[in-house]
C-alpha positions as CSV (number, residue, x, y, z in Angstrom):
1,M,-50.7,-21.1,55.4
2,K,-53.3,-23.0,53.4
3,T,-52.4,-21.3,50.2
4,F,-48.7,-22.0,50.7
5,F,-49.2,-25.7,51.2
6,S,-51.8,-26.0,48.4
7,N,-49.1,-24.6,46.1
8,T,-46.6,-27.1,47.5
9,I,-48.9,-30.1,46.9
10,S,-49.6,-29.0,43.3
11,R,-45.9,-29.5,42.6
12,F,-46.3,-33.2,43.5
13,N,-49.6,-33.8,41.7
14,F,-50.7,-37.3,40.5
15,R,-49.8,-36.7,36.9
16,R,-46.3,-35.8,37.7
17,L,-45.9,-38.9,39.9
18,I,-47.1,-41.0,37.0
19,S,-44.7,-39.3,34.6
20,L,-41.9,-39.9,37.1
21,K,-42.7,-43.6,37.3
22,I,-42.1,-43.8,33.5
23,I,-39.2,-41.4,33.3
24,I,-37.0,-43.0,35.9
25,P,-37.0,-46.6,34.5
26,V,-36.6,-45.2,30.9
27,V,-33.7,-43.1,31.9
28,S,-32.1,-46.0,33.8
29,V,-32.4,-48.2,30.7
30,I,-31.0,-45.6,28.4
31,L,-28.1,-44.9,30.7
32,V,-27.2,-48.6,30.8
33,V,-28.2,-50.0,27.4
34,G,-27.1,-46.9,25.4
35,P,-23.4,-47.3,26.2
36,I,-23.6,-51.0,25.6
37,L,-25.0,-50.5,22.1
38,I,-22.4,-47.8,21.3
39,T,-19.6,-50.1,22.5
40,R,-21.0,-52.9,20.4
41,A,-21.1,-50.7,17.3
42,V,-17.5,-49.5,17.9
43,V,-16.1,-52.9,18.7
44,I,-17.7,-54.7,15.8
45,N,-16.9,-52.0,13.3
46,S,-13.3,-51.8,14.4
47,Y,-12.9,-55.6,14.2
48,C,-14.4,-55.8,10.7
49,S,-12.2,-53.0,9.4
50,K,-9.1,-54.5,11.0
51,S,-9.8,-58.0,9.7
52,M,-10.5,-56.9,6.2
53,E,-7.6,-54.5,6.1
54,E,-5.1,-57.3,7.1
55,K,-6.6,-59.6,4.5
56,V,-6.3,-57.0,1.8
57,V,-2.7,-56.3,2.7
58,N,-1.8,-60.0,2.5
59,I,-3.6,-60.6,-0.8
60,R,-2.2,-57.4,-2.5
61,S,1.2,-58.5,-1.4
62,Q,0.7,-61.9,-3.0
63,C,-0.8,-60.4,-6.1
64,N,2.1,-58.0,-6.5
65,M,4.5,-60.9,-6.3
66,L,2.5,-62.9,-8.8
67,S,2.3,-59.9,-11.1
68,S,6.2,-59.6,-11.1
69,I,6.6,-63.3,-11.9
70,M,4.0,-63.1,-14.7
71,S,5.9,-60.1,-16.2
72,A,9.2,-61.9,-16.0
73,N,7.8,-65.2,-17.6
74,R,5.6,-63.4,-20.2
75,Y,2.6,-65.4,-18.7
76,I,-0.1,-63.2,-20.3
77,T,1.1,-63.9,-23.8
78,Q,2.5,-67.5,-23.5
79,Q,0.4,-69.0,-20.6
80,N,2.8,-72.0,-20.3
81,D,4.5,-71.4,-16.9
82,P,3.6,-74.2,-14.4
83,D,5.1,-72.1,-11.5
84,V,2.6,-69.3,-12.1
85,A,-0.2,-71.8,-12.4
86,A,0.8,-73.4,-9.1
87,R,1.0,-70.0,-7.3
88,I,-2.5,-69.1,-8.6
89,E,-3.9,-72.4,-7.3
90,Q,-2.2,-71.9,-3.9
91,M,-3.7,-68.4,-3.6
92,M,-7.1,-69.7,-4.4
93,F,-7.0,-72.4,-1.7
94,T,-5.3,-70.1,0.9
95,Y,-7.8,-67.3,0.7
96,S,-10.8,-69.2,-0.7
97,A,-10.7,-66.6,-3.5
98,R,-11.6,-66.5,-7.2
99,I,-8.8,-65.4,-9.4
100,L,-9.1,-64.2,-12.9
101,I,-6.2,-63.3,-15.3
102,I,-7.3,-60.8,-18.0
103,D,-5.3,-59.9,-21.1
104,R,-5.2,-56.5,-22.8
105,D,-8.2,-57.4,-25.0
106,F,-10.2,-57.7,-21.7
107,T,-10.5,-61.5,-22.3
108,V,-10.3,-63.9,-19.3
109,I,-7.4,-66.2,-20.1
110,R,-7.6,-68.0,-16.7
111,D,-10.5,-68.4,-14.2
112,T,-10.0,-70.6,-11.1
113,Y,-13.8,-71.2,-11.1
114,K,-13.7,-72.0,-14.8
115,E,-17.0,-70.1,-15.3
116,D,-15.8,-67.0,-17.3
117,Y,-12.9,-68.5,-19.2
118,G,-12.7,-67.0,-22.7
119,K,-15.3,-64.3,-21.9
120,T,-14.8,-60.6,-22.0
121,I,-14.9,-58.6,-18.8
122,V,-15.1,-54.8,-18.9
123,N,-15.8,-52.9,-15.7
124,K,-14.4,-49.8,-14.0
125,N,-12.1,-51.8,-11.7
126,V,-10.4,-53.7,-14.6
127,I,-10.2,-50.5,-16.7
128,S,-8.6,-48.7,-13.8
129,A,-6.0,-51.5,-13.5
130,F,-5.2,-51.3,-17.2
131,K,-4.4,-47.6,-16.7
132,G,-1.8,-48.6,-14.1
133,K,-3.9,-47.9,-11.0
134,S,-4.4,-50.8,-8.6
135,F,-8.0,-51.1,-7.2
136,T,-9.2,-52.4,-3.9
137,G,-12.9,-52.5,-2.8
138,T,-14.4,-53.9,0.4
139,N,-17.9,-54.3,1.8
140,K,-18.2,-54.8,5.6
141,K,-21.8,-56.0,5.4
142,T,-21.3,-58.8,2.9
143,G,-17.6,-59.3,3.6
144,Y,-16.7,-59.2,-0.1
145,I,-13.2,-58.0,-1.2
146,D,-12.3,-57.0,-4.8
147,I,-8.7,-56.4,-5.9
148,A,-7.4,-55.5,-9.4
149,I,-3.6,-55.5,-9.9
150,P,-1.9,-54.5,-13.2
151,V,0.6,-56.8,-14.9
152,Y,3.3,-54.9,-16.8
153,A,5.1,-56.0,-19.9
154,M,8.8,-56.8,-19.8
155,N,9.6,-54.4,-22.7
156,A,8.0,-51.5,-20.7
157,S,5.3,-51.2,-23.3
158,G,2.6,-50.7,-20.6
159,V,0.1,-52.9,-18.9
160,E,-0.4,-56.2,-20.7
161,G,-2.8,-57.9,-18.2
162,V,-4.7,-57.7,-15.0
163,I,-4.9,-60.0,-11.9
164,Y,-8.5,-59.7,-10.7
165,V,-9.3,-61.3,-7.2
166,T,-12.7,-61.6,-5.6
167,L,-13.4,-63.3,-2.2
168,Q,-15.7,-63.3,0.8
169,D,-14.2,-62.9,4.2
170,K,-16.3,-65.7,5.8
171,N,-14.1,-65.8,9.0
172,M,-14.8,-62.1,9.6
173,L,-18.6,-62.7,9.1
174,E,-18.5,-65.6,11.6
175,V,-16.7,-63.6,14.2
176,R,-19.0,-60.6,13.7
177,E,-22.0,-62.9,14.2
178,Y,-20.4,-64.3,17.3
179,L,-19.7,-60.8,18.7
180,N,-23.3,-59.8,17.9
181,D,-24.6,-62.7,19.9
182,I,-22.4,-61.8,22.9
183,F,-23.4,-58.2,22.8
184,A,-27.1,-59.2,22.4
185,N,-26.8,-61.2,25.7
186,I,-25.0,-58.3,27.4
187,T,-27.7,-55.9,26.2
188,L,-30.5,-58.1,27.5
189,V,-28.8,-58.5,30.9
190,G,-28.1,-54.7,31.1
191,F,-31.7,-54.0,30.1
192,L,-33.1,-56.2,32.9
193,I,-30.7,-54.8,35.5
194,S,-31.4,-51.2,34.6
195,L,-35.1,-51.9,34.5
196,L,-35.0,-53.4,38.0
197,F,-32.9,-50.5,39.2
198,G,-35.3,-48.0,37.7
199,V,-38.4,-49.7,39.2
200,G,-36.6,-49.9,42.5
201,S,-35.7,-46.2,42.3
202,V,-39.3,-45.4,41.6
203,F,-40.3,-47.5,44.6
204,F,-37.8,-45.8,47.0
205,T,-38.6,-42.3,45.6
206,I,-42.3,-42.1,44.8
207,I,-43.6,-43.8,47.9
208,P,-41.7,-41.4,50.2
209,L,-43.0,-38.5,48.1
210,K,-46.6,-39.8,48.5
211,K,-46.0,-40.0,52.3
212,L,-44.6,-36.5,52.2
213,T,-47.7,-35.3,50.3
214,V,-50.0,-37.0,52.9
215,S,-48.1,-35.2,55.7
216,I,-48.5,-31.9,53.9
217,N,-52.2,-32.6,53.4
218,R,-52.6,-33.1,57.1
219,I,-50.9,-29.8,57.9
220,N,-53.1,-28.2,55.3
221,E,-56.2,-29.6,57.1
222,G,-55.2,-27.6,60.2
223,N,-52.6,-29.6,62.0
224,K,-50.3,-26.5,62.3
225,G,-48.4,-27.9,65.2
226,M,-47.1,-31.1,63.5
227,H,-43.7,-31.5,61.8
228,I,-42.8,-33.7,58.9
229,E,-40.6,-36.6,59.8
230,G,-37.2,-36.9,58.3
231,R,-36.7,-39.4,55.3
232,K,-33.9,-41.9,54.7
233,L,-33.2,-40.3,51.3
234,I,-30.9,-37.3,51.7
235,E,-32.8,-35.2,49.1
236,L,-36.2,-36.0,50.5
237,N,-34.9,-35.3,54.0
238,R,-33.7,-31.9,52.8
239,V,-37.2,-31.2,51.4
240,S,-38.7,-32.3,54.8
241,Q,-36.4,-29.9,56.6
242,A,-37.1,-27.1,54.2
243,V,-40.9,-27.6,54.7
244,N,-40.4,-27.8,58.5
245,E,-38.4,-24.5,58.4
246,S,-41.2,-22.9,56.4
247,L,-43.7,-24.2,58.9
248,D,-41.7,-22.7,61.8
249,K,-41.5,-19.3,59.9
250,I,-45.2,-19.3,59.2
251,R,-46.0,-20.2,62.8
252,T,-43.8,-17.4,63.9
253,M,-45.5,-15.0,61.5
254,D,-48.9,-16.1,62.7
255,E,-47.9,-15.6,66.3
256,A,-46.4,-12.2,65.5
257,K,-49.6,-11.2,63.7
258,E,-51.7,-12.4,66.7
259,E,-49.4,-10.5,69.0
260,F,-49.5,-7.4,66.8
261,V,-53.4,-7.4,66.7
262,S,-53.4,-7.9,70.4
263,N,-51.0,-5.0,71.0
264,V,-52.9,-2.7,68.6
265,S,-56.2,-3.5,70.3
266,H,-54.6,-2.9,73.7
267,E,-52.9,0.4,72.6
268,L,-56.1,1.7,71.0
269,K,-58.2,0.6,73.9
270,T,-56.1,2.2,76.6
271,P,-56.7,5.8,75.6
272,M,-60.4,5.1,75.0
273,T,-60.7,3.6,78.5
274,S,-59.0,6.6,80.0
275,M,-61.3,9.0,78.2
276,K,-64.3,7.0,79.3
277,V,-63.2,7.1,82.9
278,L,-62.6,10.8,82.8
279,A,-66.0,11.4,81.1
280,E,-67.9,9.2,83.6
281,S,-66.2,11.0,86.5
282,L,-67.4,14.4,85.2
283,M,-70.9,13.0,84.6
284,A,-71.0,11.7,88.1
285,Q,-70.5,15.2,89.5
286,D,-73.4,17.5,89.2
287,C,-71.7,20.7,90.3
288,A,-68.0,20.1,89.4
289,P,-65.9,23.3,89.4
290,V,-64.8,24.8,86.1
291,E,-61.1,24.1,87.0
292,M,-61.9,20.3,87.3
293,Y,-63.7,20.4,83.9
294,R,-60.7,22.1,82.3
295,E,-58.2,19.6,84.0
296,F,-60.3,16.6,82.8
297,M,-60.7,18.1,79.3
298,V,-56.9,18.6,79.0
299,D,-56.5,15.0,80.0
300,I,-59.1,13.9,77.5
301,I,-57.4,16.0,74.8
302,N,-54.0,14.4,75.7
303,E,-55.5,10.9,75.3
304,I,-57.1,11.9,72.0
305,D,-53.7,13.1,70.8
306,R,-52.1,9.9,72.0
307,E,-54.8,7.9,70.1
308,N,-54.2,9.9,67.0
309,K,-50.5,9.4,67.2
310,I,-51.0,5.6,67.5
311,I,-53.3,5.6,64.4
312,N,-50.9,7.8,62.5
313,D,-48.0,5.5,63.3
314,L,-50.0,2.5,62.3
315,L,-50.8,4.1,59.0
316,E,-47.2,5.0,58.4
317,L,-46.2,1.4,59.3
318,V,-48.6,0.1,56.6
319,K,-47.1,2.6,54.1
320,V,-43.5,1.6,54.6
321,N,-44.4,-2.1,54.6
322,R,-45.8,-1.9,51.1
323,A,-43.9,-3.1,48.0
324,E,-40.7,-1.2,47.3
325,S,-42.2,-0.1,44.0
326,L,-44.1,2.5,46.0
327,L,-40.8,4.2,46.9
328,N,-40.5,7.6,45.3
329,I,-36.8,7.4,44.4
330,S,-35.0,10.7,43.5
331,T,-31.5,12.1,43.7
332,V,-31.3,13.8,47.1
333,N,-28.6,15.7,49.0
334,V,-28.4,13.6,52.2
335,N,-26.5,16.3,54.2
336,E,-29.3,18.8,53.6
337,M,-32.0,16.3,54.4
338,V,-30.3,15.5,57.8
339,E,-29.8,19.2,58.5
340,L,-33.5,19.8,57.9
341,V,-34.4,16.9,60.3
342,L,-32.2,18.5,63.0
343,K,-33.7,21.9,62.4
344,R,-37.2,20.6,62.9
345,L,-36.2,18.8,66.1
346,G,-34.2,21.7,67.5
347,P,-37.0,23.1,69.7
348,I,-37.5,19.7,71.3
349,A,-33.8,19.4,72.1
350,T,-33.8,23.0,73.5
351,N,-36.7,22.2,75.8
352,K,-34.8,19.1,77.0
353,N,-31.5,21.1,77.2
354,V,-29.9,18.6,74.8
355,E,-27.2,19.7,72.5
356,L,-27.6,18.7,68.8
357,I,-24.3,18.2,67.0
358,F,-24.0,17.6,63.2
359,E,-20.9,16.2,61.6
360,S,-20.6,16.1,57.8
361,F,-17.5,14.3,56.6
362,R,-18.3,14.8,53.0
363,S,-21.1,15.9,50.7
364,V,-23.4,12.9,49.9
365,V,-25.8,12.7,47.0
366,A,-27.9,9.4,46.8
367,E,-30.9,7.8,45.2
368,I,-33.5,7.6,48.0
369,D,-37.1,8.3,48.9
370,E,-36.6,11.5,50.9
371,V,-39.9,11.4,52.7
372,K,-39.6,7.8,54.0
373,L,-35.8,7.9,54.8
374,G,-36.3,11.4,56.4
375,L,-39.0,9.9,58.7
376,A,-36.6,7.1,59.7
377,I,-33.8,9.5,60.6
378,N,-36.3,11.8,62.4
379,N,-37.4,8.8,64.5
380,L,-33.8,8.0,65.5
381,V,-32.9,11.6,66.4
382,E,-36.2,12.2,68.2
383,N,-35.7,9.0,70.3
384,A,-32.1,10.1,71.1
385,I,-33.5,13.4,72.4
386,K,-36.4,12.0,74.3
387,Y,-34.5,9.3,76.1
388,N,-31.5,11.5,76.9
389,T,-30.3,13.0,80.2
390,E,-30.3,16.6,81.3
391,N,-27.5,18.6,79.6
392,G,-26.9,15.7,77.3
393,W,-25.9,15.6,73.6
394,V,-26.9,14.0,70.4
395,R,-24.3,13.6,67.6
396,V,-25.4,12.9,64.0
397,S,-22.8,12.2,61.3
398,V,-22.9,11.7,57.6
399,N,-20.2,9.9,55.6
400,A,-19.8,7.8,52.4
401,D,-17.6,5.6,50.3
402,H,-17.8,4.6,46.7
403,R,-20.8,2.3,47.2
404,Y,-22.7,3.3,50.4
405,F,-23.5,6.3,52.6
406,Y,-23.5,6.1,56.4
407,I,-25.6,8.0,59.0
408,K,-24.7,7.6,62.6
409,V,-26.9,8.8,65.5
410,A,-25.1,8.7,68.9
411,D,-26.4,10.0,72.2
412,S,-25.5,10.3,75.9
413,G,-28.8,9.0,77.0
414,I,-30.1,6.3,79.3
415,G,-29.0,3.5,77.0
416,I,-30.7,0.2,76.3
417,P,-30.3,-3.0,78.4
418,A,-28.4,-5.8,76.6
419,N,-31.3,-8.2,76.9
420,C,-33.6,-5.8,75.0
421,L,-31.4,-5.0,72.0
422,E,-32.8,-7.7,69.8
423,Q,-36.4,-6.7,70.4
424,I,-36.2,-2.9,70.0
425,F,-37.2,-3.0,66.3
426,D,-40.3,-5.2,67.1
427,R,-43.7,-3.5,66.8
428,F,-45.0,-2.0,70.0
429,Y,-41.9,-3.1,71.9
430,R,-40.9,-0.7,74.6
431,V,-38.0,-1.0,77.0
432,D,-39.6,1.0,79.7
433,K,-43.4,1.2,79.2
434,A,-43.9,3.7,81.9
435,R,-41.3,6.1,80.6
436,S,-42.6,5.6,77.0
437,R,-46.0,6.7,78.0
438,E,-44.5,9.8,79.6
439,T,-42.7,10.7,76.4
440,G,-45.6,9.8,74.2
441,G,-44.0,6.7,72.7
442,T,-46.1,4.0,70.8
443,G,-43.5,1.4,70.3
444,L,-43.8,1.7,66.5
445,G,-41.1,4.3,65.7
446,L,-38.1,1.9,65.4
447,S,-40.2,-0.6,63.5
448,I,-41.1,2.1,61.0
449,T,-37.4,3.2,60.8
450,K,-36.1,-0.3,60.1
451,S,-38.8,-1.0,57.5
452,A,-37.9,2.2,55.6
453,I,-34.2,1.4,55.7
454,M,-34.8,-2.2,54.5
455,M,-36.9,-0.9,51.6
456,H,-33.8,1.1,50.6
457,K,-31.8,-2.2,50.6
458,G,-29.9,-0.9,53.6
459,T,-29.0,-2.1,57.1
460,I,-29.3,-0.7,60.6
461,K,-27.2,-1.7,63.7
462,V,-27.3,-0.6,67.3
463,Y,-24.7,-0.4,70.0
464,S,-25.8,0.6,73.4
465,K,-24.8,0.3,77.1
466,E,-27.2,1.1,79.9
467,N,-26.7,4.6,81.4
468,E,-24.0,5.4,78.9
469,G,-25.9,6.1,75.7
470,S,-26.7,4.4,72.3
471,T,-25.4,4.6,68.8
472,F,-27.5,3.7,65.7
473,S,-25.5,3.1,62.5
474,V,-27.3,3.1,59.1
475,R,-25.8,2.0,55.8
476,I,-27.6,2.5,52.5
477,P,-26.5,2.1,48.9
478,L,-25.8,5.4,47.0
479,H,-27.5,4.0,43.9
480,Y,-30.8,2.3,44.5
481,S,-31.1,1.0,41.0
482,T,-27.9,-1.0,41.2
483,A,-28.0,-1.9,44.9
484,G,-27.3,-5.6,45.5
485,G,-29.2,-7.9,47.9
486,E,-26.3,-7.9,50.3
487,A,-26.8,-4.3,51.2
């Protein structure tokens, strides 16, 4: 028990509690702040793209109209149309833009900022426009927009000029800054709330875990009778219930071990006591007749045989309770194995005037340990013979399907009381102790039988009615290597 609870406590050691104190708040913050930051990036990016896209569409539309008017009025070559000049001024004030008109010599013939008038501008955007390809460039970080639109000549002699517009979308920048401030406040509030939630979760989780550890430590110190109280948190309550269930199982196992040791001591002591009494009786008589000596010696030999049988059964019980890796698995003809068991027990059945009946519904070949399973079947058949009635019968049948084989041992014996059926597989349990002593029973046979069957991943069931007989049904997988846990 101490080892079990030491391992349990090691799972909740101090380092892991410290780590949990950090992990829970961090995870809480990430789960809250993370989505806020992602939403901020998506919203602001979407707004900036949409705002600049709308502005670009409007400006290009105005530039295309202006390009058509310039072409119709030969503005690039004559530069004397007041209507074009007015439109350029209007665009400048409407969009807070700088507008340059460039002729085919790459010379600026009009600059609304009057800074580059008469200068030559040669860049890839202007060159692209002179090739008949409009250009649009945007920068979300700075808010700058660049647009270059070609102006075609009226005589279809190609591009004679370029309208080049540059501006900064200050409205977009202001709204972006405003949204950044709003999301910064939301992020701060979310961070504080998630942090408080994380700290609160730590408080409501770690403290109960510490209390649970204290309770386990008390149990580990020797308070085997105590139970861990339930917790308010469902998960911790389940842990408490699981530990309590493990405690109950361990207590049951401890009680079973104590009872087993007590029973072993009693069973081994009884024959020794009988032999001592017989020997002392002989020693007390100086001139005891030879017949008495022989009678007492026969009784002593019987007690020695009984003691030997108990020891052998105990050794066999130890063997079958070892790890299943000790099974010597091989491919065995189950029908032949059962027939051999019945052949060995034939003389006992004849002495009791009990008829042995073997029913083989089909040939069965399975992966089993022939020695251990043969012993289990031997115990079932031997009990059926021993606890039978005069002129009774024992019927043993073998059958199989695609996954399992079945062995059934039925008899016409004295049966088992209903209130004893659950205990018959317990070690040293005997329904009728007086009759068991007469037949040489130790109370270990059925325990050995069940252990051997369980090692083969099988099951055993019993149906019995007092004074009408008993039926033991065994089911074992045909293939040990692929047998599932449900077998």
